[in-house]
N, C-alpha and C positions, 0 to 999 in steps of 0.2 A: 725107084729108089725116089722116095718122098724128099728128103731131107738134101741132094744132088739138085733136085727140081725148084727148090725154095716153094714147094706147093703146102696148102694147109694139110695137115694132119690129124682125122679123131681116132682113138684108140680106144679102146675097153677091155679089163680084164681085171679079177679078183684084188682082193686088199693085200695089200704087202706084197706084189709079185716085181715092183721096181719100176713102175709106170711114170713115177716122180723121178728118178736118176735118170731115167731113158731118154724121156723128152730134151732134161736140161743140159745134158750133156749134148745131144745136139743142136741146143740154141748155143749155148755156150761156143762150140765150135765153129760156129757163123760167126763172132763177134771177134772184129777188128780192133786190137784194144789200143791200136794207132787213129783210130779218128774217136773224137769227141762227142758224140752224138746220138740219139737214140737209135739204135740196133734190134732190138726186140722185145714184144710187150706180152706178158702173159695173163690171160684172164682167165678169173674162178669166180666161182658162184658164192663162195661164202670167206669171210674172214680167218677162222679156223684155216681153212686148206689155204688160204694167200701165205698164212704167217707159214705153214710150215712146207710150201712150197718157198717162199722168201731162205728160210733156213738152209734148205740142201742146195739151193744157188747158191746163195753164200758162204756154203760148205765146198760148195764143188769148183767155185769160182774163186778160191782163199790166196792164189799165188799169180791169179792172171793178171794183174791191176785195172781192173774195171770198174766201175761206179756201176752199185746197183739202189733199186729204193723201191719199198711197198709202201704203195699208195692205197689205202682204203677210203669206204666209204659208207651211206647206205643211211639208215633209221631202223630202229629198234622196231 
């Protein structure tokens, strides 16, 4: 089990199959709300995808009492 062992996971599937919710749920399960420090980092290749994942993370963690941040950068 990749999440139980704490190792990296690479997943590939077609659009609309629930990949974002699946890995986000796995990441959120590992968060300890009592610890006030960085516990997870999700890196994405584009700003629109980062915004989409941020929306999913915020929706799924709504009642978890954790802090999230969307950080984007780059040049046009």
